[in-house]
C-alpha positions in Angstrom: 68.5 101.3 168.8 70.3 104.1 170.7 74.1 104.4 171.0 75.7 103.9 174.4 76.3 107.0 176.5 79.8 108.2 175.7 82.2 107.3 178.4 80.0 106.2 181.2 78.5 103.0 179.7 81.7 102.1 177.9 83.7 102.6 181.2 81.2 100.4 182.9 81.4 97.7 180.2 85.2 97.8 180.4 85.0 97.3 184.2 82.5 94.5 183.8 84.9 92.7 181.4 87.8 93.1 183.8 85.6 91.6 186.6 84.9 88.4 184.7 86.8 85.5 186.3 89.8 84.5 184.3 90.2 87.8 182.5 93.5 89.4 183.1 92.9 92.5 181.0 91.6 94.1 177.9 93.8 93.8 174.8 94.3 96.3 172.0 94.6 93.7 169.2 97.5 92.9 166.9 98.4 96.6 166.2 96.6 98.2 169.2 93.7 99.3 167.0 90.9 97.8 169.1 89.7 100.8 171.1 86.9 103.3 171.6 88.0 106.9 171.3 86.4 109.3 173.7 87.2 113.0 174.2 90.7 113.2 175.5 91.2 109.4 175.9 90.7 106.0 174.6 89.6 102.7 176.1 91.7 99.9 174.7 90.2 96.5 174.1 86.6 97.7 173.5 85.5 99.0 170.1 81.9 100.3 169.9 80.5 101.4 166.6 77.4 101.1 164.4 75.4 99.3 167.1 78.0 96.6 167.7 80.8 96.0 170.2 84.1 94.1 169.8 85.8 93.0 173.0 89.4 91.8 172.9 90.9 90.2 176.1 93.8 88.4 177.7 92.8 85.5 179.9 94.7 83.4 182.5 95.3 79.7 182.0 93.6 77.4 183.0 90.2 78.9 182.0 87.2 77.6 180.0 87.5 79.9 176.9 84.0 79.4 175.7 82.4 80.0 179.1 84.6 83.1 179.7 83.6 84.5 176.3 79.9 83.9 177.1 80.3 85.7 180.5 82.0 88.6 178.8 79.3 88.8 176.1 76.5 88.7 178.7 78.1 91.3 180.9 78.7 93.8 178.1 75.4 93.2 176.5 73.6 93.9 179.8 75.3 97.3 179.9 75.4 98.4 176.3 72.4 96.5 174.9 74.0 95.8 171.5 75.5 92.6 170.0 79.0 91.7 171.3 81.8 89.7 169.7 84.6 88.5 172.0 88.1 87.7 170.8 90.6 86.1 173.1 93.9 87.6 172.0 96.3 86.1 174.5 96.5 83.5 177.3 98.8 84.0 180.2 100.0 81.3 182.6 100.1 81.7 186.3 103.5 81.9 187.8 104.7 78.7 189.3 107.4 79.1 191.9 110.4 76.8 191.9 109.2 75.1 195.1 105.8 74.3 193.6 107.4 73.1 190.4 109.9 70.8 192.2 107.0 69.3 194.3 104.9 68.7 191.2 107.8 66.9 189.4 108.6 64.5 192.3 107.4 60.9 191.8 
C-alpha cells in the first residue's frame, strides 16, 4: 500500500469532506491535535498516518449522522485508498430568526 501524495491528495480529501452535505467544517479534536502536518502548514481535522486516516468534523443539525459519516468515509477512501474512521466532534444548529421562531410557536 502506498502513502498518499503529500499535500495534493490530502488537500483533495479535505475538500471532499467539506463538500459532503451537512458538514460545516473539519474539527481539530479536543485539543486541536487531529491534523496532518505538511511542509510549512497543517490540515486540521484530517490525520493520515500508517495507512490509515482519521477525519473529525462538525455537522449541522438536522443531519443523519450515520449517513453523513458513511459519505465522508466513502469520499476520503476514494481519494486516499486507505481505511477511514470518522468522528463527529460537534453539531451546530442553523440560526432561526425571531420571526421564524415566533411563527413556529403560534398555535
